[in-house]
C-alpha positions as CSV (number, residue, x, y, z in Angstrom):
1,M,0.0,-0.1,0.0
2,G,1.7,3.2,-1.2
3,C,0.8,5.6,1.6
4,E,4.1,6.9,2.7
5,G,4.1,10.6,3.3
6,E,0.4,10.8,2.5
7,S,-1.7,13.1,4.6
8,L,-4.7,12.1,6.8
9,R,-7.2,14.5,8.6
10,F,-9.6,13.4,11.4
11,D,-11.8,16.1,12.6
12,I,-12.9,15.1,15.9
13,V,-14.8,18.3,16.8
14,P,-18.3,16.7,16.5
15,M,-17.1,13.7,18.5
16,R,-15.8,16.4,21.1
17,M,-19.2,18.1,21.2
18,Y,-21.0,14.8,21.3
19,M,-19.2,13.7,24.7
20,S,-19.0,17.2,26.1
21,K,-21.6,15.8,29.2
22,S,-19.4,12.6,29.6
23,A,-17.2,12.1,32.4
24,V,-13.7,13.5,32.3
25,R,-12.1,10.0,32.2
26,S,-14.5,8.4,29.7
27,V,-13.5,11.5,27.2
28,S,-10.0,10.8,28.0
29,T,-10.0,7.1,27.2
30,R,-11.9,7.6,24.0
31,L,-9.2,10.3,22.8
32,S,-6.6,8.1,23.8
33,A,-8.1,5.4,21.5
34,V,-8.1,7.9,18.5
35,R,-4.7,8.7,19.3
36,S,-3.5,5.0,19.4
37,F,-5.1,4.6,15.9
38,A,-3.7,7.6,14.4
39,K,-0.3,6.4,15.5
40,W,-1.1,3.0,14.0
41,L,-1.8,4.2,10.8
42,E,1.4,6.4,10.8
43,D,3.4,3.5,11.9
44,R,2.0,0.7,9.7
45,Y,1.2,2.5,6.7
46,G,3.2,5.8,6.9
47,F,0.5,8.1,6.8
48,D,1.2,11.7,8.1
49,V,-2.2,11.9,10.5
50,E,-3.4,15.5,11.6
51,I,-6.1,15.2,14.4
52,I,-8.2,18.3,14.4
53,G,-9.8,18.9,18.0
54,D,-7.4,16.9,19.8
55,D,-7.1,19.1,22.8
56,S,-5.8,17.3,25.9
57,V,-8.2,16.7,28.8
58,K,-7.1,17.4,32.3
59,I,-8.2,14.6,34.7
60,P,-8.5,15.6,38.2
61,S,-6.2,13.7,40.8
62,T,-7.8,13.0,43.9
63,L,-6.0,11.3,46.5
64,P,-7.4,9.4,49.5
65,R,-7.9,11.0,52.7
66,P,-7.0,8.6,55.4
67,V,-8.6,9.0,58.7
68,E,-6.2,10.3,61.6
69,R,-5.5,7.6,64.1
70,E,-6.5,9.6,66.9
71,H,-10.0,10.1,65.3
72,I,-10.4,6.4,64.9
73,S,-9.4,5.9,68.6
74,E,-11.9,8.8,69.8
75,A,-14.6,7.0,67.9
76,L,-13.8,3.6,69.1
77,E,-13.9,5.0,73.1
78,I,-17.7,5.8,72.6
79,A,-18.6,2.9,70.5
80,D,-20.4,-0.2,71.6
81,L,-19.0,-3.6,71.0
82,E,-20.5,-4.4,67.5
83,E,-19.6,-0.9,66.4
84,R,-16.2,-1.2,67.5
85,V,-16.1,-4.6,65.6
86,L,-17.2,-2.9,62.4
87,V,-14.8,-0.1,62.4
88,L,-11.9,-2.4,63.4
89,M,-12.7,-4.9,60.7
90,L,-12.4,-2.2,58.1
91,Y,-9.5,-0.4,59.4
92,G,-7.7,-3.6,60.6
93,T,-8.0,-5.6,57.3
94,G,-8.6,-3.1,54.4
95,M,-11.8,-5.0,53.5
96,R,-14.3,-3.7,51.0
97,I,-17.6,-3.1,52.6
98,S,-19.3,-5.6,50.4
99,E,-16.8,-8.2,51.6
100,L,-17.4,-7.5,55.0
101,S,-21.2,-7.6,54.4
102,S,-21.1,-11.3,53.3
103,L,-18.5,-12.4,55.6
104,R,-19.4,-15.6,57.5
105,R,-18.2,-16.8,60.8
106,G,-16.6,-19.8,59.2
107,D,-14.4,-17.4,57.0
108,I,-12.4,-16.6,60.1
109,S,-9.8,-18.8,61.6
110,S,-7.3,-18.4,64.5
111,G,-5.3,-16.0,62.5
112,W,-6.7,-15.2,59.0
113,L,-9.8,-14.2,57.2
114,R,-10.8,-15.9,53.8
115,V,-12.2,-12.9,52.0
116,T,-14.1,-13.4,48.7
117,G,-13.8,-10.2,46.5
118,K,-14.4,-8.9,43.1
119,G,-14.5,-11.5,40.3
120,N,-15.2,-14.2,43.3
121,K,-11.6,-14.1,43.9
122,S,-10.4,-15.2,47.3
123,R,-7.4,-13.8,49.3
124,D,-6.2,-14.5,52.8
125,I,-5.9,-11.3,55.2
126,P,-3.9,-11.7,58.4
127,I,-6.2,-10.5,61.4
128,P,-3.9,-8.2,63.7
129,S,-3.9,-9.1,67.6
130,F,-5.9,-6.2,68.7
131,L,-8.7,-7.2,66.1
132,R,-8.5,-10.8,67.3
133,D,-9.0,-10.1,70.9
134,I,-12.2,-8.2,70.1
135,L,-13.6,-10.5,67.7
136,D,-13.4,-13.5,70.2
137,I,-15.3,-11.4,72.8
138,Y,-17.9,-10.2,70.1
139,M,-18.4,-14.1,68.8
140,R,-18.9,-15.3,72.4
141,E,-21.4,-12.6,72.8
142,Y,-23.3,-13.7,69.5
143,P,-22.7,-17.4,69.3
144,A,-25.6,-18.3,67.0
145,R,-24.7,-15.7,64.1
146,R,-23.7,-17.3,60.7
147,Y,-22.6,-14.1,59.4
148,L,-20.5,-11.5,61.1
149,F,-23.0,-9.2,60.8
150,E,-26.5,-10.0,60.6
151,K,-30.3,-9.5,61.6
152,D,-32.7,-12.5,62.1
153,G,-30.2,-14.9,60.1
154,V,-29.9,-12.3,57.1
155,P,-26.5,-10.5,56.5
156,L,-26.5,-6.7,56.9
157,S,-26.3,-5.0,53.6
158,S,-23.5,-2.9,52.7
159,D,-25.6,0.2,52.6
160,R,-26.7,-0.6,56.2
161,L,-23.1,-1.0,57.3
162,R,-22.1,2.0,55.4
163,Y,-24.5,4.0,57.2
164,R,-23.5,2.6,60.6
165,V,-19.9,3.6,60.0
166,K,-21.0,7.2,59.2
167,K,-23.2,7.4,62.5
168,I,-20.2,6.2,64.5
169,F,-18.0,8.8,63.5
170,S,-20.5,11.6,63.3
171,R,-20.3,11.5,67.1
172,I,-17.0,13.0,67.0
173,G,-18.0,15.5,64.3
174,I,-16.2,14.1,61.2
175,E,-17.6,12.2,58.1
176,V,-15.9,8.9,57.5
177,T,-16.8,6.2,55.0
178,P,-16.0,2.6,54.7
179,H,-13.8,3.6,51.8
180,R,-11.8,6.0,53.8
181,L,-11.1,3.3,56.4
182,R,-9.9,1.1,53.8
183,H,-7.8,3.9,52.4
184,S,-6.4,4.5,55.9
185,Y,-5.6,0.8,56.3
186,A,-3.3,1.1,53.0
187,S,-1.7,4.3,53.7
188,H,-1.0,3.6,57.3
189,L,0.6,0.2,56.3
190,L,2.7,2.1,53.8
191,D,3.8,4.7,56.5
192,G,4.8,1.7,58.7
193,G,7.2,0.5,55.8
194,A,5.1,-2.3,54.3
195,G,5.7,-3.2,50.6
196,I,3.6,-2.0,47.9
197,E,3.1,-5.6,46.4
198,E,2.0,-6.6,49.8
199,I,-0.4,-4.1,50.2
200,S,-1.8,-4.6,46.7
201,R,-2.3,-8.3,47.6
202,L,-4.2,-7.6,50.8
203,L,-6.4,-5.2,49.2
204,G,-7.4,-7.6,46.5
205,H,-6.5,-5.3,43.7
206,S,-6.0,-7.0,40.3
207,S,-3.5,-4.5,39.1
208,M,-0.4,-2.9,40.9
209,V,-1.4,0.3,39.1
210,T,-4.5,0.9,41.2
211,T,-2.0,0.6,44.4
212,Q,0.5,3.0,43.1
213,I,-1.9,5.9,44.5
214,Y,-0.7,5.1,47.8
215,T,2.8,5.6,46.9
216,R,2.0,9.1,45.7
217,L,0.1,9.7,48.8
218,G,2.9,8.8,51.2
219,G,5.4,11.0,49.1
220,D,2.9,13.9,49.2
221,R,2.7,13.6,53.0
222,K,6.5,13.2,53.4
223,M,7.0,16.5,51.5
224,K,4.6,18.3,53.5
225,E,6.3,17.2,56.7
226,Y,9.6,18.0,55.3
227,M,8.5,21.5,54.4
228,S,6.9,22.2,57.5
229,S,10.0,21.1,59.4
230,H,12.4,23.7,57.5
231,P,13.5,26.5,59.7
232,L,12.1,29.2,57.4
233,A,8.6,27.3,57.0
234,T,7.5,29.5,60.3
235,P,9.4,32.4,60.3
236,H,9.8,34.1,63.6
237,R,12.1,36.5,65.4
238,E,14.7,35.9,68.4
239,D,14.6,38.4,71.1
240,G,17.0,40.9,70.2
241,D,17.2,40.2,66.6
242,T,17.4,43.4,64.2
243,D,17.2,43.8,60.7
244,G,20.8,44.1,59.0
């Protein structure tokens, strides 16, 4: 096919107008597909491709906001037994709320949880000692339950558990979701020196790319700590100092 040096023009302005109300990430994905096709034409057939209307789209970068440890401790101090188990299961294992909703007593062994996550994939999560102790008390208190959280033999829904989490933390004046507790689990593990690969496995991520955001979060936090510790970050004047 003798196309070397020939020009092609793709006018995607109508496409951009059609996608004007779509989510930013969806627009970005579709534009990327157009660019990949243009590059393939250039590499495979030697066309000189011009794309009209190919303005870049800025994707907002949102980092997870971990819950401060002192806020978690404060909420636990005024929570009842079931509420403490709920918060500590999310913060101590990093489970998704949907995974916790379907968790059975039989999925809990002496030191591990067997969790069934997305795509019906199972993973094992170690149970920290602080969680193990309160779980023992909780299961002795409710020996007949099949699910960890249930009512009349039916597991509590994700929405119901999510509501309970928000209610627990509203008592201390902050808004916390189960997803924030999952973020907190991963971020605090990273702060403590855990490897990103192991964190990815514990969270049940199908790709390491998803977990990389915690690396960035940790880096941003360390940079803020560094900048706040610089002697010029909080300028002050010693007694007796004079200009010049």
